[in-house]
N, C-alpha and C positions, 0 to 999 in steps of 0.2 A: 515072261521077257521083256527086262525091260529096254528102252530105244537106247542106241547108242546115240547120244548127243557129238558132235566136232565142236571142236574149239576154231571161232570164226575171226575173222578179224574185218571189224565195219569201216568204213572209211565214208565221213560222213563232211556235207557241205553246204556253208548257211548262206543266206543275201548280207545278214551281219555279223563281224564279232562278236557282240552279246548275245544272239543266236545260239555262237557255237558253247560260250559259258553256260549261256540256261540247258543246254543241251549235256553239256556236263555235270550240270548238278543234279537234273534232273535223273540222268541214269546213275548214277548214286542212288537214288532214289530205289530204281528199279531194281536196282542190285539189293538195298536192304529189304526190299517187300519179297526179295527172290522170283523175281521176272524173268529176270538173267541171271546168268551166274560170269559178274566178270573175273576180269583177271587183272589187265591194266589198262590205261585209257589214258591219252592225253590230247591237252586244243594244242593244235599245230597249225603253224603259219607260212604261208609259202609268199616269200619276199618277193622284191622286184629280180632282185638277183638272181633268182631261181632256185633257192635253198629253199627247204623245210626247215622251222625252228620252233621246237617247243618251246610251250608257254606256262604250259604246267601240265601236272602228271599226278597220275594216283594208281599206287600198285595194291588194289581191293585186295591182294593177299596178305599179307600185312608182312610179307616178308623184306623182299627186296624194295627200300625206298630211294632207292637209286635208279634213275630210270638208264642209265648208263649201258649195264651188262641186261636190257629185258627187250625182249623181241621188237616194242615200239622203239626202243633206244636203238638200236641196231637196224632199224628200218631210217628212222630220221638221220642216224649217223652217216648210213651211205647217201641221201637224198641232201642232207647238207655237206656232206664233201664233196671232194673234184668229180665222182662220179656221175651224181646227184645232178652239178651246175651242168658239167656232158649231158645229160640226157633233157634237159632243159631246154638245149638250145642247141643240140647237135643236127646236124644235116645226114649223117652218115658217111661224109668226106673228110667228116676230122677224124675218125676213128686208122689206123694206118693197120695194120695187116689185114687179110679176112681173117684169119682163123680168129687176130681177136675182138674182131668185130662179130662173128657169128659169137662167140661168147659172151660177150656182153648183150648181143641182141637177145640171145636167150635167157638171160639175168632180166631183162628189162621191165617183164609183162607187169608185174605187179608195180614198180616203181613207176610207170607210164599210165599205170588205171591209178597210183595216187596221185600223182600229178595233174592228171584230166581233171580228177571228181575235188581238186583243193588248187582250181586255177590259182596261177599269179595276184597277188598280192590280195588274199582272200584266207579266211583262218577256218577252221574244220578241228572235228573231231576222229580220231581213232582211238578206237574201241577193240581190245580181243577180250572176248566172252563165249558162253556157253549158252544159247538161246532154244528153249525147247519147243518155243515159237516165236516168229519174227514177228509178229500184228505189235507187241510190247515198242520194239525200237519204230516201227515202219508207221505206226501211229505218233507216235515223239516228232518223229524227223518228217514224214512227209506232211501228215496232217496238219499237227500244231503247229510245227516251228518252218514249215514250207521252204525244208530242206530236201538232201538227196542223200541215201545211202548206197554203199556199190558194197560190197561183201565178197570175201576173198577165203577158203580153206587158210586156214593157219600154217597147217604142217605146209602146204604149197608155196606160203610167203617166206617159212626158214628156209626153205632148200634153195631160195630163192634170192632171199640175204648171202646163205654162204655161195652160192654160187659167183653173187657179185661182190664180194668179199674177197676170193679166190680170183676175178678177174682185175679187180683192181690191183690186186698184190703184184700179180704177172704183170701188170702194166707196170707197177713202179720200178718191181724188178729190171724189165727190158729196156725202160727208157734211164735207169742210172747206167744199170750194164751199155746201151746206149752214148748218153753222156760222157762218161768216162773213156771208152773209147774214141770218141770224139777228141777229146783231149790230148790224149797221145800221138792223136795224127800229127 
């Protein structure tokens, strides 16, 4: 009976941008050598405005060359949008009602971990892959390039992205409703 291998989201951080690009290149080689089964990968930058921006993207499956609809694209989209900016400098008092705060807090674990792993003004790599053995990535990131890697289950990440998108949509609707009701007063 073969062992079930789950998809994992790996978030990596390095001291320099050049090491992020070196990791990006060497992970392609690990995929080619079948040491990992990559699905998507991006070099991302956490800029000084608390936004995550993609600098390079690769779809290993050859399917969709566009990052926009990918899991990484959705993660970067949330972190690069208003919710990501809010997460970057939120103190808790910024969010309006306690129900909205709870929904956003529930959806924040993945995003907080990403922002914490790739600190402001640094570049990192986000990879979605299946790893039968995690020593290949660990050896590359930790030992060879002096970085660090955080792993999260891809299904959890997808769920939290969906929750965050829903919370963001609800907040937009609430803001529009509040704005238009205010104008009528």
